[in-house]
N, C-alpha and C positions, 0 to 999 in steps of 0.2 A: 504493500500500500504506500509506504514511504517513497519507494522508488518511482511508483506511478505519479505521485504528487510532485516529486522532483522533476520528472520528465515534463509534466504538464506545465510546471512553473517555468521551465526553460523555454518551452514553446510560447507561453504567454509573454515572457520577457522579450523574446524575439519579435513576436507579432506587434508589440507596442514600441519597438525600437525605431520604426520608420513607417511611412505611409505605404500600405500594401493592401492586398485583397481582403485581409482580415480587419486591419485597423480602420480602413476607409469606410467601413460599414458602421462604425461606432459614432453615434451622434456627439459624444463628449470628447472624441479624440483630439479635436482642435484645441480644447482647453488643456489637455495633457501635453500637447506640443508647446503651448505657451509656458507651461510649467518647466519643461525641459530647456526652453530658451532662457529662462530666468537663471539657469546655472552656467550661462556662457557670457562672454563679453557683449555688451549692448552698444558699444561704440559711441556713447554719449554720456555727458554728465547729468542728463535729465531723463527720468523714467516716466512713461505715460501708463497710468493704470485707470481702471474704470469698468463700467458695465457695457451692455450691448450698444448703447448710443455712442459711447466713447469708441467702441470697436468700429462703429459705422464711420466715424470721422477719422480716427487714426487706425487705418487698416493695417493689420499685422505684417502684410507683405511689403509695406512701404517704409518700414523702419525697424531695425533690430531692437530699438528701445520702446516699441509700441507693444505693450503687454496687456492691453485691455481685453477683457473676456466677456462674461455675462453676469447678470445680477446674482444668480444662484451661487456663484463662487463666494460671494459675501466677503465681509471684512476678514474672516478667518483665512480664507484662501489667499486673499491679497496680502495678508501679513506674511504668509509663507513666501509669496513671490518677492516681497520686499527683502526678507531675510536672505533669500538666495541671491538676488541681484547685488545686494551690498557685499556679500561674501566674495563675489566674483568680479565686482567693479568698485574697487576702493576709491575711485575718483568721483563717485556719484555725489552730487551736491543738491539736487532738487528732484522732488516727486510731484508731478501734476496728476491729481486724482480727479478725473472727470466723471461725475456721478449725478444722475437724476435725483431730485429731492426725494422721490418715492423709494429709491434704492438705498438710501441711507439707513432706513429702519429695518431692512431685510433681516428676518430671524432665521434660525436654523430650520424652523418648522415650515417648510415649503415643499410643494410637490416635486420640484426639480432639484432638491438638495442632493439626493443620492447620485444622480447622473452628473450634476454640475459641480459638486464639491467632493463628495465622498470618493467616487470612483477615481477621478484624476489625482486628488491630493492625498488620499489616505494610502501612503506607501511607507516602506521601511526607511527610506531616506528622510521622509518628513515627520515620522512618528515623534521625534523630539519636540516638534512644535505643537503637538496635540495635547492639550491639558485634560484634566480629569472630566471637566464639564463636557467637552466635545466627545470624548470616548463614551461617556454615559449616554449622550444623545444618540450617537450612532448605534449603541447597543440596545436601543428600544426595538430594533429589528436585529436580533442576535446574529442571524446569518450574514448581515451586512458587515460584521466584523471580519469575515473571511475575505472581504474586498481588499485587504492589504496584500493578498496574493494576486499576481497578475493574471493567472489562469482563471480565477473566479470573476475578475472584471469582464472577461470575454464570454462568459456563459450567457446564453439567450434567456435570461430571467427578466421578468417584469421589474422595473425599478421600484425599490421600496419607497413608499409614500410617507413622508414625515410631516405632512400637512397637519397642523394642530386643529383641534376642535374649537378653540376659543377664537372668536373674531377679534381682529385688531385693525385699528384705523391705519390707513395707508401711510400716515406720517407720524405715528407714535414710534418711539425708539424702544427696541427690545433690549433686555439685559445682555443678550448674546452680542448684538451689534455694538453696544456701548463698550463691552469688555474688550473686543478685538480692535475697535477703533482707538481706544486708549493705548493698547499694545503697540499699534502702528505708530501713533504719535510719540509715545515714550521712547521707542526704539530710534525714531528719526532724531529726536532731541539728543539722545545718547551719542549718535553718530554725526551730529551737527549737519543734518540734512534738512533742507527746507521742504516742508510738506504743505502743499497748496490744494485746497479743495475747490473745484470749479463746477458750476452747473452747465450742462450742455444747453443749447437753445431750447426753450420751452414754448408750448402752445399758449396762445393768449388766454385760453380758458383757465390757466393757472394763476393769472395775474391777481385775481381777486378771490381766490379760493381760500376758505378758512383753514384748510389743512396746512397751508404754508405757515400760518401762525402757530398751529399745533406743533409743527416741527421746530420752529424757532423757540417756543417755550420749553420743549423737551431738551433742546441743546443748551439753553440757559440753565435749566434745572439741574442738568448733569455736568455743569461747569465745562462745557465743550466749546464755548464761544471763541476762545483763542484759536482753536483748530479750524473753525469755519469763518475766520476773519475775511470779509469781502465776498463771501459766497453768495449771500442774498442780495447784496448791494450791486453786484455785477451781473445779475441774471439778464439774459437776452430773451425777449419774447417775439415770436413770429406768428403770422396768421395760421389758423387751423389748417388751411389748405396746403401748408408745407409738410404736414405730417400724415403718415399712412395709418397711424392709430393715435392714441393719446400721448405717446412717448417718442416713437421712432420717426425719423425724418424720411420723406420720400426720396428715392434715389434720383428722380428727375429734378428735384430741387437741390439735393446735396452735391451731386457730382460736379456741377459747374462752379460751386463756391467752396468745395472742400479745402482746397489749398489756402484760400483766404481765411476760412474758419480755423484751420489748423494754426496759421500764423497768429491769429487773434488770441487763441487760447495759449499758445506758447509764450506770448508776450506777458502773460500774467506773472511769470517768475521774475519779471523786472519791476513789478509794482511794490 
């Protein structure tokens, strides 16, 4: 049995080592690729992080320092990315974290947590970054703990659903997000790295939504205001017609202005 497990693990490790007929079928493999890139030189003193909107703007194939992923990676996953990048890029001086206000509050308890965070990030190399809280959360589905093995990640199993039963406002902060947000901030301070949170362009329907005030109050209540200095003041609002949903930009709008939008965001590290 041990020999069989060993052989399966060798195969799983090979399958995840590059894009091939096996890995290309995995919806989460592109996140795993970003994780692997975080262990290499990014060729810049500035790192770009964020969710799916940041990924729209800073496409990964346009820069080694473009490590934006998806919202379900959450702050815990991005904390691991930061640790890896700093370890392999001692010259890093600035992190631009481009995140939609709704993504700031993302909890572990989400439908896509298993595929977006557990599968790509829960590995033997990263286990040192997983505190007791995260392991306990993963263990709510005991079989998910086997995801530390590469062969188990490849099994055609339905993703474990960590969606919580309790409803949560889109802009309330979870204890989970606060914990790892502070870990990112504290680590950046320790390494003398400037951490700047930036909102991507928002639909005009966010301009007067009460949820923004809920988020502001939560940030103030948890003493996170220094981390989000300038975040709300520099928000850009665009017509609803520029968005394909409530969050993501239409490609027909984004493609012609992507370069200018990237330059505008990159200028934030000069403020």
